C-alpha positions in Angstrom: -19.2 7.2 8.8 -15.6 8.5 8.6 -14.2 9.6 5.3 -11.7 7.2 3.6 -8.1 8.2 3.9 -5.5 8.5 1.1 -4.0 5.0 0.6 -1.2 3.7 -1.6 -2.1 0.0 -2.0 0.2 -2.6 -3.5 -2.2 -5.4 -4.4 -1.3 -8.8 -5.8 -3.4 -11.9 -6.4 -1.6 -15.1 -7.3 -2.5 -15.9 -10.9 -2.0 -19.6 -10.2 -5.0 -19.8 -7.9 -7.5 -22.2 -9.5 -10.7 -21.3 -11.4 -13.0 -22.5 -8.5 -11.3 -20.2 -6.1 -11.5 -17.3 -8.6 -15.2 -17.9 -9.1 -15.9 -18.1 -5.4 -13.8 -14.9 -4.6 -15.4 -13.0 -7.5 -13.9 -9.6 -8.4 -11.8 -9.6 -5.1 -9.1 -11.7 -6.9 -9.2 -9.7 -10.2 -5.9 -7.8 -10.7 -7.7 -4.6 -11.7 -11.2 -4.7 -10.3 -9.9 -6.4 -7.1 -7.3 -3.7 -6.6 -10.1 -1.0 -6.7 -12.4 -3.0 -4.3 -9.6 -3.6 -1.8 -8.4 0.0 -2.1 -11.9 1.4 -1.3 -12.4 -1.1 1.5 -9.1 -0.6 3.3 -9.0 3.2 2.9 -12.5 3.3 4.4 -11.5 1.1 7.3 -8.4 3.3 7.9 -10.8 6.3 8.0 -13.0 4.6 10.6 -10.0 3.7 12.7 -8.2 7.1 12.5 -9.5 8.4 15.8 -8.5 5.2 17.6 -4.9 5.2 16.4 -1.9 6.1 18.6 -0.3 9.4 17.6 2.7 7.7 15.8 0.2 5.9 13.5 -1.9 9.0 12.6 -1.1 10.2 9.1 -2.8 12.0 6.2 -1.8 9.1 3.9 -0.9 5.4 4.3 0.8 2.7 2.3 0.4 -1.0 2.6 0.6 -4.2 0.7 -2.0 -6.9 0.3 -1.2 -10.3 -1.3 -3.7 -13.0 -1.9 -1.7 -16.3 -2.3 -2.0 -20.0 -2.1 -1.2 -22.4 0.7 2.3 -23.2 -0.5 3.4 -19.5 -0.4 1.9 -18.7 3.0 3.3 -21.9 4.4 6.8 -20.8 3.4 6.3 -17.4 5.0 4.8 -19.0 8.1 7.9 -21.3 8.4 10.4 -18.5 7.7 8.8 -15.8 9.9 7.0 -17.7 12.7 8.7 -21.0 12.7 5.3 -22.7 12.2 4.8 -25.6 9.9 2.0 -25.5 7.3 -0.3 -22.8 6.0 -2.2 -20.3 8.0 -5.0 -18.0 7.0 -3.4 -14.6 7.3 -0.1 -13.1 8.2 0.6 -9.4 8.9 4.1 -7.9 8.7 4.0 -4.6 10.4 6.4 -2.0 9.2 6.2 -0.2 12.5 6.5 -3.0 15.0 7.8 -1.4 18.2 8.7 -4.9 19.6 11.6 -5.4 17.1 13.9 -3.0 18.9 14.0 -0.3 21.6 13.9 2.6 19.2 10.8 4.7 19.0 8.7 4.7 15.8 9.9 7.2 13.2 8.0 10.5 13.5 6.2 11.8 10.5 8.2 14.6 8.9 6.6 18.1 9.5 6.2 18.6 5.8 3.9 15.6 5.7 1.3 17.5 7.7 -1.0 19.4 5.3 -1.5 22.1 8.1 2.2 23.0 7.7 1.8 23.4 4.0 -1.7 24.7 3.2 -0.8 25.7 -0.4 0.5 22.3 -1.1 3.8 23.7 -2.4 5.8 20.7 -1.1 3.7 18.2 -2.8 1.6 15.4 -1.4 2.5 13.9 2.0 4.7 10.8 2.0 2.4 7.9 3.0 3.1 6.2 6.3 4.1 2.6 5.6 2.1 0.2 7.6 3.4 -3.1 6.2 2.0 -6.1 4.4 -1.0 -8.4 4.8 -0.8 -11.9 3.2 -3.9 -14.0 3.0 -4.1 -17.6 1.8 -7.1 -17.9 -0.4 -7.0 -21.7 -0.2 -7.1 -21.7 3.6 -9.8 -19.0 3.6 -11.9 -21.1 1.2 -11.7 -24.1 3.6 -12.6 -22.0 6.6 -15.5 -20.0 5.2 -18.1 -22.7 5.4 -17.3 -23.3 9.0 -17.8 -19.6 9.7 -21.2 -19.7 7.9 -20.3 -17.4 5.0 -18.7 -17.4 1.6 -15.1 -16.9 0.5 -15.6 -13.1 -0.3 -16.6 -12.4 3.3 -13.9 -14.6 4.7 -11.3 -12.7 2.7 -12.6 -9.4 4.0 -12.6 -10.8 7.5 -9.0 -11.9 7.3 -8.0 -8.5 5.7 -9.6 -6.7 8.6 -7.7 -8.9 11.1 -4.4 -8.3 9.2 -5.0 -4.5 9.1 -5.7 -4.4 12.8 -2.4 -6.2 13.4 -0.6 -3.7 11.3 -2.1 -0.9 13.5 -0.9 -2.5 16.7 -3.8 -4.7 17.8 -2.8 -8.1 19.2 -4.6 -11.0 20.9 -2.3 -12.6 23.4 -5.2 -13.7 25.6 -8.9 -14.5 25.2 -10.1 -11.0 26.3 -8.0 -9.2 23.7 -9.0 -11.6 21.0 -12.7 -11.0 21.8 -12.1 -7.3 21.6 -10.2 -7.6 18.3 -12.9 -9.8 16.8 -15.6 -7.3 17.9 -13.7 -4.4 16.3 -13.4 -6.5 13.1 -17.1 -7.1 13.1 -17.8 -3.4 13.3 -15.5 -2.8 10.4 -17.2 -5.5 8.3 -20.8 -4.2 9.1 -20.2 -0.5 8.4 -23.0 0.8 6.1 -21.9 0.8 2.5 -19.6 -2.3 2.9 -20.2 -5.3 0.7 -22.3 -8.1 2.4 
């Protein structure tokens, strides 16, 4: 199992989500304990994926946002960013989306490589910003029974899907969707992960 990577995680869970959802999601929605759980999970996944990443996404440290919201908030984002009506389960807003323009991704500054500064005199590396993952807990709660598992696992499944999108994975056809879902399953079944 790969070592977790350094991760700066901005985590938020909508405090307006109802008590039934909070019970079903357990600690994953808690502002403090949830932040620790998500940080551990996502940094572990980034460690596992490190060798698969293209050079422009390899970094000693990462930064990303994870927001757990209700249907109304994700529906507004879905309408604004995808011109789609209604809620969806997960949205990923990649900070390094090469499709937005013809400029290449920004290179990591040389000072961010610990090999260039073994004494650490320049301080810690600036994290590579990956973007934001937004998950609708309400939609996830409706979907979970149909997938044969509880809300906690559905949230982790959606987070893995969002993370892979931030790292450049996409599923424009059935074959690429199958490959992406298989990679998600390997992330979710890594030893030491919650069931």
